[in-house]
C-alpha positions as CSV (number, residue, x, y, z in Angstrom):
1,M,0.0,0.0,0.0
2,A,1.2,3.5,-0.8
3,V,-0.5,6.9,-0.7
4,Y,0.6,9.7,-3.1
5,L,-0.4,13.4,-2.9
6,I,0.2,15.3,-6.1
7,S,-0.2,19.1,-5.7
8,G,0.5,22.1,-7.9
9,D,-0.8,23.4,-11.3
10,E,-3.7,21.6,-13.0
11,I,-1.9,20.8,-16.3
12,L,1.2,19.6,-14.7
13,I,-0.7,17.5,-12.2
14,G,-2.2,15.7,-15.2
15,L,1.3,14.9,-16.4
16,E,2.5,13.6,-13.1
17,L,-0.7,11.7,-12.5
18,S,-0.5,10.0,-15.9
19,S,3.2,9.0,-15.3
20,L,2.5,7.6,-11.9
21,V,-0.6,5.6,-12.9
22,D,1.3,4.2,-15.9
23,R,4.1,3.1,-13.5
24,L,1.7,1.5,-10.9
25,V,-0.4,-0.2,-13.5
26,G,2.4,-1.6,-15.6
27,D,1.2,-4.2,-18.1
28,A,-2.1,-4.8,-16.3
29,D,-5.5,-3.8,-17.7
30,R,-5.9,-0.2,-16.7
31,S,-9.7,-0.2,-17.0
32,M,-9.9,-3.0,-14.5
33,M,-7.2,-1.9,-12.1
34,V,-7.9,1.8,-11.7
35,D,-10.9,3.4,-9.8
36,D,-11.1,7.1,-10.7
37,F,-13.1,9.6,-8.7
38,D,-13.5,13.4,-9.0
39,C,-14.5,15.6,-6.1
40,S,-15.5,18.4,-8.5
41,E,-18.3,16.5,-10.1
42,S,-21.8,17.5,-9.0
43,N,-22.9,13.9,-8.2
44,F,-19.7,13.0,-6.2
45,T,-20.2,11.1,-2.9
46,V,-17.5,9.8,-0.7
47,A,-19.0,6.3,-0.1
48,P,-17.6,4.7,-3.3
49,V,-14.2,6.1,-2.5
50,V,-14.3,4.5,0.9
51,D,-15.3,1.1,-0.6
52,A,-12.5,1.3,-3.2
53,L,-9.9,2.0,-0.5
54,T,-11.0,-0.7,1.9
55,T,-12.0,-3.6,-0.3
56,M,-9.9,-5.9,-2.5
57,S,-10.3,-6.2,-6.3
58,L,-12.3,-9.2,-7.3
59,F,-10.0,-9.9,-10.3
60,L,-6.6,-8.5,-9.6
61,E,-4.1,-8.7,-6.7
62,S,-3.9,-4.9,-6.4
63,K,-5.6,-1.8,-7.6
64,V,-5.1,2.0,-8.0
65,V,-7.6,4.5,-6.6
66,V,-7.4,8.1,-7.9
67,L,-9.2,11.0,-6.1
68,R,-9.0,14.2,-8.2
69,H,-9.5,17.8,-7.1
70,L,-9.4,17.3,-3.4
71,Q,-9.7,21.1,-3.0
72,D,-13.4,20.7,-4.1
73,L,-14.3,18.1,-1.5
74,E,-17.2,19.1,0.6
75,S,-16.4,19.6,4.3
76,V,-19.1,17.1,5.3
77,Y,-17.0,14.3,3.7
78,V,-13.6,15.2,5.3
79,D,-13.9,13.0,8.4
80,T,-15.1,10.0,6.4
81,L,-12.2,10.3,4.0
82,V,-9.7,10.7,6.9
83,A,-11.0,7.4,8.3
84,A,-10.7,5.7,5.0
85,I,-7.1,6.9,4.5
86,D,-6.2,5.5,7.9
87,A,-7.9,2.2,6.8
88,V,-6.5,1.8,3.3
89,I,-5.7,-1.9,2.7
90,F,-2.3,-3.2,1.7
91,E,-3.5,-4.1,-1.9
92,V,-4.4,-0.5,-2.7
93,D,-2.3,2.4,-4.1
94,F,-4.1,5.7,-3.4
95,I,-3.4,8.9,-5.4
96,I,-4.8,12.2,-4.4
97,T,-4.5,15.4,-6.6
98,V,-5.1,18.9,-5.3
99,T,-4.6,22.4,-6.7
100,G,-5.6,24.3,-3.6
101,R,-5.5,24.1,0.1
102,I,-5.6,20.7,1.7
103,P,-7.9,20.3,4.8
104,K,-5.6,19.9,7.8
105,A,-7.3,16.7,8.9
106,I,-6.6,15.1,5.5
107,A,-3.0,16.5,5.5
108,D,-2.5,14.9,9.0
109,A,-3.9,11.6,7.8
110,C,-1.5,11.6,4.8
111,K,1.4,12.2,7.2
112,R,0.3,9.2,9.3
113,V,0.4,6.9,6.4
114,K,3.7,8.5,5.1
115,A,2.2,9.7,1.9
116,E,4.7,10.5,-0.9
117,T,4.3,14.2,-1.9
118,I,4.8,15.0,-5.6
119,G,5.1,18.7,-6.6
120,A,3.6,19.7,-9.9
121,A,4.3,23.4,-10.0
122,V,5.6,25.4,-12.9
123,V,9.4,25.5,-12.8
124,S,10.7,29.0,-13.4
125,N,14.5,28.4,-13.2
126,Q,16.0,27.3,-16.5
127,K,18.4,24.8,-14.9
128,D,15.5,23.2,-13.0
129,R,13.4,23.1,-16.2
130,I,16.1,21.2,-18.0
131,E,16.4,18.7,-15.2
132,W,12.6,18.3,-15.0
133,V,12.4,17.6,-18.8
134,E,15.3,15.2,-18.5
135,A,13.7,13.2,-15.8
136,H,10.5,12.8,-17.9
137,L,12.5,11.7,-21.0
138,I,14.3,9.1,-18.9
139,E,11.0,8.0,-17.3
140,A,9.5,7.6,-20.9
141,G,12.4,5.3,-21.7
142,F,14.1,7.4,-24.4
143,L,17.8,7.7,-25.2
144,Y,18.5,11.2,-26.4
145,S,21.2,13.6,-27.6
146,A,23.0,15.7,-25.1
147,D,21.2,18.9,-25.9
148,A,17.7,17.4,-26.2
149,S,16.4,18.4,-22.7
150,R,17.8,21.9,-23.0
151,L,16.1,22.3,-26.5
152,I,12.7,21.2,-25.1
153,A,12.9,23.2,-21.9
154,T,13.9,26.4,-23.8
155,W,11.3,25.9,-26.5
156,F,8.4,25.3,-24.2
157,G,9.3,27.8,-21.6
158,G,6.5,28.1,-19.1
159,D,4.2,25.9,-21.1
160,Q,5.4,22.8,-19.4
161,G,2.1,21.0,-19.7
162,R,2.9,20.5,-23.4
163,L,5.6,18.0,-22.5
164,A,3.1,15.2,-22.0
165,G,1.8,15.6,-25.6
166,L,5.3,15.7,-27.0
167,L,6.3,12.5,-25.2
168,A,3.2,10.7,-26.5
169,T,3.9,11.9,-30.0
170,L,7.6,10.9,-29.9
171,T,6.6,7.4,-28.6
172,S,4.1,7.0,-31.3
173,A,6.5,8.2,-34.0
174,Y,9.7,6.4,-32.9
175,G,8.6,3.7,-30.5
176,E,9.5,3.1,-26.8
177,G,13.2,3.2,-26.0
178,A,14.1,5.1,-29.2
179,K,17.3,7.2,-29.4
180,L,16.3,10.7,-30.3
181,S,18.4,13.2,-32.1
182,R,17.8,17.0,-32.0
183,S,16.2,16.9,-35.5
184,D,13.9,14.0,-34.4
185,I,12.5,16.2,-31.6
186,E,12.4,19.6,-33.5
187,V,9.9,18.5,-36.1
188,F,7.3,17.9,-33.3
189,L,7.9,20.9,-31.1
190,G,5.2,23.1,-32.6
191,E,5.0,26.8,-31.7
192,A,7.4,28.2,-29.1
193,G,5.9,28.4,-25.7
194,S,5.4,31.4,-23.5
195,V,8.2,32.7,-21.4
196,A,8.2,34.3,-17.9
197,P,8.8,38.0,-17.6
198,W,12.2,37.4,-15.9
199,D,13.4,35.5,-19.1
200,L,13.2,38.9,-20.9
201,T,14.6,41.1,-18.1
202,D,17.5,38.6,-17.4
203,A,18.5,38.7,-21.1
204,I,18.3,42.5,-21.1
205,D,20.3,42.7,-17.9
206,G,23.0,40.4,-19.3
207,G,23.3,42.5,-22.5
208,D,22.3,39.6,-24.7
209,V,20.5,41.4,-27.5
210,N,19.6,38.3,-29.6
211,K,18.1,36.4,-26.7
212,A,16.3,39.5,-25.4
213,L,14.6,39.9,-28.9
214,L,13.8,36.2,-29.0
215,M,12.1,36.4,-25.5
216,L,10.3,39.6,-26.6
217,H,8.8,37.9,-29.7
218,R,7.7,34.9,-27.6
219,M,6.0,37.0,-25.1
220,M,4.1,38.9,-27.8
221,S,3.1,35.7,-29.7
222,A,2.8,32.6,-27.6
223,G,2.4,34.6,-24.4
224,E,-0.1,36.9,-26.0
225,S,1.3,39.9,-24.1
226,H,0.4,43.3,-25.6
227,P,3.4,45.7,-26.2
228,L,2.0,48.1,-23.7
229,Q,1.9,45.3,-21.1
230,I,5.6,44.6,-21.8
231,L,6.4,48.3,-21.7
232,A,4.8,48.5,-18.3
233,L,6.8,45.5,-17.1
234,L,10.1,47.1,-18.2
235,S,9.1,50.5,-16.8
236,N,8.4,49.1,-13.4
237,R,11.8,47.4,-13.4
238,Y,13.7,50.6,-14.0
239,A,11.4,52.5,-11.6
240,Q,12.7,50.0,-8.9
241,M,16.2,51.0,-9.8
242,M,15.3,54.7,-9.5
243,K,14.0,54.0,-6.0
244,I,17.4,52.9,-4.8
245,D,19.4,55.4,-6.7
246,G,21.4,57.7,-4.5
247,R,20.3,56.0,-1.3
248,G,23.5,54.3,-0.4
249,V,22.2,50.8,-1.0
250,R,25.1,48.3,-0.8
251,S,23.4,44.9,-0.1
252,S,20.4,43.0,-1.2
253,A,19.1,43.3,2.4
254,D,19.2,47.1,2.0
255,A,17.4,46.8,-1.4
256,V,14.6,44.7,0.1
257,A,14.1,47.3,2.9
258,I,13.3,49.8,0.2
259,L,11.7,47.7,-2.5
260,G,10.0,45.0,-0.5
261,G,9.4,41.6,-2.0
262,K,11.9,38.7,-2.2
263,E,15.6,39.2,-1.5
264,F,16.6,37.3,-4.7
265,T,14.6,39.8,-6.9
266,A,15.9,42.8,-5.0
267,K,19.4,41.5,-5.5
268,K,19.0,41.3,-9.2
269,V,17.6,44.9,-9.3
270,L,20.5,46.1,-7.2
271,E,23.1,44.3,-9.4
272,Q,21.7,45.9,-12.6
273,Y,21.5,49.3,-10.9
274,Q,25.2,49.0,-10.0
275,R,26.0,48.0,-13.6
276,L,24.1,50.9,-15.1
277,G,24.7,53.7,-12.6
278,S,22.6,56.8,-12.5
279,A,23.4,57.9,-16.0
280,G,22.5,54.5,-17.4
281,I,19.2,54.4,-15.6
282,S,18.3,57.9,-16.8
283,R,19.0,56.8,-20.4
284,A,16.8,53.7,-19.9
285,V,13.9,55.8,-18.5
286,S,14.3,58.2,-21.5
287,L,14.1,55.2,-23.9
288,L,11.0,53.9,-22.2
289,A,9.3,57.3,-22.3
290,T,10.0,57.6,-26.1
291,A,8.7,54.1,-26.7
292,D,5.5,54.9,-24.8
293,L,4.9,57.9,-27.0
294,D,5.7,55.9,-30.2
295,L,3.3,53.1,-29.2
296,R,0.5,55.7,-28.7
297,G,1.0,57.1,-32.3
298,G,4.0,59.3,-31.9
299,K,5.8,57.4,-34.7
300,D,4.4,55.6,-37.7
301,W,5.9,52.3,-36.7
302,E,4.3,48.9,-36.0
303,P,4.2,48.3,-32.2
304,E,6.4,45.2,-32.7
305,L,9.1,47.4,-34.2
306,V,8.9,49.9,-31.4
307,M,9.4,47.2,-28.9
308,E,12.3,45.6,-30.8
309,V,14.2,48.9,-30.9
310,L,13.5,49.5,-27.2
311,V,14.6,46.1,-26.1
312,A,17.7,46.1,-28.2
313,R,18.7,49.5,-26.9
314,L,18.1,48.5,-23.3
315,A,20.0,45.3,-23.7
316,R,23.0,47.3,-25.1
317,L,22.8,49.4,-22.0
318,G,22.7,46.3,-19.9
319,G,25.8,44.9,-21.5
320,A,27.8,48.1,-20.8
321,P,30.7,47.7,-18.4
322,V,30.3,49.2,-14.9
323,K,31.8,52.7,-14.9
324,R,33.4,53.6,-11.7
325,S,34.9,57.0,-10.8
326,F,37.7,57.6,-8.3
327,A,38.4,60.8,-6.6
328,K,41.8,62.3,-7.3
329,R,44.2,62.3,-4.4
């Protein structure tokens, strides 16, 4: 007997759930081995779940019970489900999925039976994204080229829920255990996925013009962000730098005291402020103001062109070396 708790984002929960059920079922008949219940359905009652958790299968030595959307479970059923979790028989593997808060009594019951917790949240760090993709490629049984996981992670960006479809397509096209080259994967990637705002700002901060323009286009297309939304994002970032300008900020802790939020974010703002200096920030603010006027009809350019020029110029500023002045002695 094992209990699994999968929590996080709905689409990624589906991916983790599918992988886990496939592993637990193996070569058995899924339709006979899996009992699936959904707390969000209008006709849901807890009695069939209790029966599934506490009675053996008539035809198989073990079975898998899935309870979806625990966050929608009516409070009147909580105590009954807790009792059932405590009484799960050895022949049952119980999987719970949840996207919201877990009732404390159920969380405590999961602890008592030593439930395995599986996180299914969107991964924002590129290194973690690559490792996450790699783990699923391995789980799917593929052999792959060295850059395959990086290619997929970079292409899908924040749309990590698309990985399940890609793996299914690759399995159908090449078979289980196939060795995949970069070109084998590329033909099935589809449109580039959306990217997180920090993918754009990090590229600008690093002075990488090409990457910054790529992130911009992906935000405007796959991410469906309007140019004015992106302009607001960039304006807010440089406004944060202006807040710490001339205030003797020397550490990320000092920056957090002024800006609030997380120390990691404040540290990145501080580092870019130190790289640009007051003159660089003033130049960036001037570029942003000009772009704002141009987007509102000040120049007869397409909005995409206005943003391309702005981002390229900001990235060139970001790549400028830190200028330090020393007093003469």
